[in-house]
N, C-alpha and C positions, 0 to 999 in steps of 0.2 A: 269567219264567214261560212255560210252554209251552201255556197255555190260549188257545184261539181260539174265537171265536163259531162255533157250529155251524150257524147259519142263513145260507146264502149263495145260496140259490135256484139250484141247478145247472140247466143247460139240458138238456132231454130230447131225445133223438134219435128216440125212438119216436113214432109218430103218436098223436094223441089217441084215435083209435078203438081202438087197441090198449090204451091205458091206462085207458080209461073203464070197462071191466068190473072191473078191479082196484080202481078208486076206489069204484065202487058196492058191491063186495063188502066193502071195508074199512069203508065207512060203515054197512053193514048189520050188521057184526060188533060195532060199538060199542053197548053197552046204554045207552040214554038219551042224554044230552048228551055231546059229545066231551070227553075228559080231556086236560088239558095239564099239562106238567111244566116247572118252571124248573130249569135246569142251571147250576151254579156251579162255579168251579175248586176242585179239592181242595186246592191249595197256597195258603198264606197270601200275600196281596199285601204286598210290602214297599216302603217308600219312605223318603226322607230328608227331614227338615224343610225346608220351602220349595219342594219339588218339587210338580208336578202328578201326580195318579195317576188311573187309570181302573179302576173296579170293574166287572168284566164278568160277565154272565150272559145266558142266552138261553132261549127257549121250545123245548120239544120235544114234539110236532113243531113245525116252524117255521110261523109264521103272522104275518100283519100285525097289529101291536098299536098302530097309530097312533090308533085310537079306543078303546083300552082304558084302564083305570085302573091306573097304575103307581106304586108307592110304594117308596122306599128308606127304611128305618127303622133308626135307631140302637138296637140291642137293649138296651144297658144303661139307656137312658132311655125306650125305647119311643116316642120322638118322631120326627117326620118330618124326614128329611134333605132329601128332594126328593119332590114330589108332582106327578104329571102325569096329566091326564085329558082325553081327546078333543082333543089338540093344544094344551092350555093348561097352563102351569105354575102350580100353586096354592101355598098357604102352606107355610112350612117353619120349623124352629126357627132362632132368631136367630143362633146360632153359624155357620150355613152359608149365610146370605143373601149372595148375590153370589159364592159360591164353588163352586156346583154347576151342572152342566149335563148334561141327559139328551141323549145323542148321537142325535139324531132321524134321522140318515141311515140308521141301522141298524134303526129300528123296523119298516120294511116287511118286513125279513127275520126279525123276532122277536128282535132283539137289544135288551137292556135296559141297555146300558152307561151308567154314570154317571161323569162326570169331576168330581173335587174338586181345586180349585186351592190352591196355597200351603198344603200340609198342615202340621199341627203335631202334637206328641206327643199332644195331647188328642184327636186324630182317631183314634187307635189304638182298635181294638175290632172287634166283629162287627156286620155290617150285613145286614139282611134285605131281599132283593129280592122284592117281591110284585107279582103282576099279577092282575087280575080283569076278566073281560069276560062276555059272555053265555054263554059255554061253561063257565065255572067259575073256580076260584081256585087259584093255586099260588104257592109261594115257595121261596127257597133262601137260604142264608147265605154271605156272603163275609167273610173275616177280613182285616183291614188292620192292619199293624204299621208305625208311623212311628218312626224312630230319629233321634237327634241325635248325630252323631259328635263334636261339640265340647263335649258336656257329659256328666256322669255323675251317678248318684244319690249324694249325699253323706250318709253315715251319721255320727251323732254320735261313735261310737267312732273312726271314721276321722279326724274333725276333731281329736279329743283326741290320737290317736296322732301326727298330723302336728304338732300343737303341741309335744308332748313331744319328738319327734325334732328339731324345729327348735330347741328350747331346749337339748337336749343337744349338738347340732352347734354351736350358737352358743357355748355354754360351752366346748366343746373348742377351738374356733377362738380364743376370747379367751384361754384359758389358754396355748395354744401361743404366741400373740402376746406375752403378758406374759412368758413364760419366755424367749423369744428376746430380748425387749427387756432383761430383767434380765441375761441372759448378756452381751449387747452392752455394757450399762452397766458390768458387772463387768470385762470386758476393757478397756474404756476407762479405768476407774479404775486398774487394774493398770498400764496403759501410762503413765498420768500419774504414778503413784507411782514407777515406774522412772525416768521422765524427771526427776522432782524429786530422786530419790536421786542420779542421775548429776549433776544440776546442783549439788546440795549437795557432792558429792565434788569436782567441778570448782572450786566456790567455795572449798572448804576448801583445796585445793591452791594456788589462786591467792592466798589470804590468807597462807598459809605462805611462798609465794614472795615475796610483797610484803614480808613481815616480814624475810625474809633480805636482800632487796634494800635495804630501808630500813636494816638494820644495816650492810650494806656501804657504803651511801652515807654513813652517819654516820661510819664508820671513815675513808672517803676524805676526808670533810669535815674530820675532825680532822687527817689527814695534810696536807691542803691548808693548813689553818690554821697548822700547825707550819711548813710550808714558807714560808708567807707571813711568819711571824714571823722565820724565819731570813733570808729575803730582805730583809725590812725592816732587820734588824740589819746584814746585809752592806751594804745600801745606805747605811745610816747610816755604817758604817765607811768605805765607799768615799767618801762625801761628805766626811768629815773628812780622808781622804787627799788628795782633790782640792784641798781648801783649803790643805793643807800644800804641795802641789805648786805651787799658784798663788803662795803666799807665797815659796816657794823660787825660782820663776821670776822674781818681782818683784825679789828680792834679786840674782839673777844679772844681770838687766838693769841694775840700778843699779850693780853692780860693773863691768860692761862699759862703761857710760857714763863712770864715773870713770876707768877706764883709758884710754879714748879721749882724755879731756881732758888727762890727764897726757902722753900721747904727743904731743899737739899742742904743748904748751909746750916 
């Protein structure tokens, strides 16, 4: 805000003797008691929740108001926000107790500035700055707007819309998840079916091979058995031949022995 208090008591370089006629003339031109005006900023005062804010206004013409009656009034309730009189702070509404301070350093210059600490959104609104002394009464209005950047007004239709959107998004996400899961399960089942078919094919081929091998083994077993029978027969025949040879050998030995005895005689 570009508003500054207008009362700052500038120093005069002209001698009082030069100013005195002007002051007397000014006093004579005023009909009756002197008129005062309270000047307030034309722009709205803005603040954020939790900040301290100063509501400014000042008298015109500037004058010392330390012994005046100064009131800051909340316009919507017409109740006192701060009440100052003759150097003493008086009663105020409960919501502002301990949160307001009239900046007394500026009272000598006609400044009526009020500080409000830790403002909230409920402090937003118009405030009347009023001053009364023996010369008269005047007031002005200061507008204050307190915003909360971390919150917003929630409308029922916005809540309903948010719920509907949340449900739709949730349903879409769930459907996508289920579709993907179903597709993955279908692919897994197809893979398992292919593996089982391949295993069945391999098993069928193995069984056929085993049957062929068993048949060959049976044939070989029969051949071996036939061979064994022939070998057994041959062995038997050879056994009988050996017996004959033994008998023949015995007879030869006996014949030789007889011939030897004959030769000796």
